[in-house]
N, C-alpha and C positions, 0 to 999 in steps of 0.2 A: 867114734871110730870112723876113720876115712879109709875107703878102699878104692880099687881101680877095676873097671869093667871094660873089656874090649868089645867093640861093636862089630858084628859080623852077621850078615843075613844071606839068604839064598840068592837075592838079587846080586850081591857082591860077588858071589861065586861065578857068575856069568860074565864078569868083566875081564879085560885083558890082564895078564899077570902083573905088569908094572903098576897098573891102576889099583888092582886088588891089594898089592903089597902096601901101597900108600894108604889106602883106606884102613887096612887091618892094623896099621901102626897108630891110628888115632885112638886115644883112650879118653874115657870120661871119668872124672872123679865122682865118687859116690860117698854118701854118708849113711850110717846105719841108724834107723829110728825104730821106735815101737809104734806101729800103726794098727789101731784097733786090736791091740793085744798080741800082735805078731811082729817079729823082727823083720824089717824090710830095708833093702838098699834103695835109696832114691838119689837122683842126681844132686850133687853138691850145689849150693847157692840158690836153691829154690825158695821162693816165698810161699806162704800158704796158698795164695791165689794160683801160683804156678803149679803147685802140687795138685790142686784140684783139677787143673787142666791136664796135667800129666796122667792123672788117674781117670780122666775122661768123666768127671762128675759134674753135674749141673750146679753152678754156684748158687742159683736161686732156690735150691731144694736141700741144702745141707747146712749143718752147724758144725763148728770145729772147736775142739778143746785141745789146748796145748799145755802140757805139764800141769794138769788139773785146773786150768783156768780157761773159761770160754773166751774165745777171741771174737770180738765183734767184726762184722763184715768189713767195716771201715778200716780195720787193721790188717786184713789179709794181704793187701798189696805191699805192706811194709814189714811184715813179720817174717823174718828169714828163718828157715829150718836149720837147727843146729844138731850136730851129732848127739845121739842119746835122747833126743826129744821124745816124749810120750804123747802121741797124737791120737785123738779119737775123732773120727769123721762119721757123723750120724746123718743118714739119708732120710729126709722127711717124706712121708707118704700120705697123700690125702685120700679121702673117700671113707668108706665104711659100710656097714650093714644097716639097711633101713629096717627099723623095728615097727611092726604093725600091732596095734592093740586089738 
């Protein structure tokens, strides 16, 4: 499913009316995907690498599954997200509790 989202922020509200109108007319295409079990709209045309950047996630600490298949890091830059994709992004956490005998 592809949708459209209009970009508008508080910063835009402070601009002159003609500039505001021009910016408000800009639209971004989005696609709906299932991300970690929840439906989310994300910008159309993202690769998995770009999605991680868009989500502000560190690439060195996550694993990505797309449609029940783990995608190796080497494939993130070339794997484009498609409408309806089921994505699981797992954030890896190090550390733990030291056990004493």
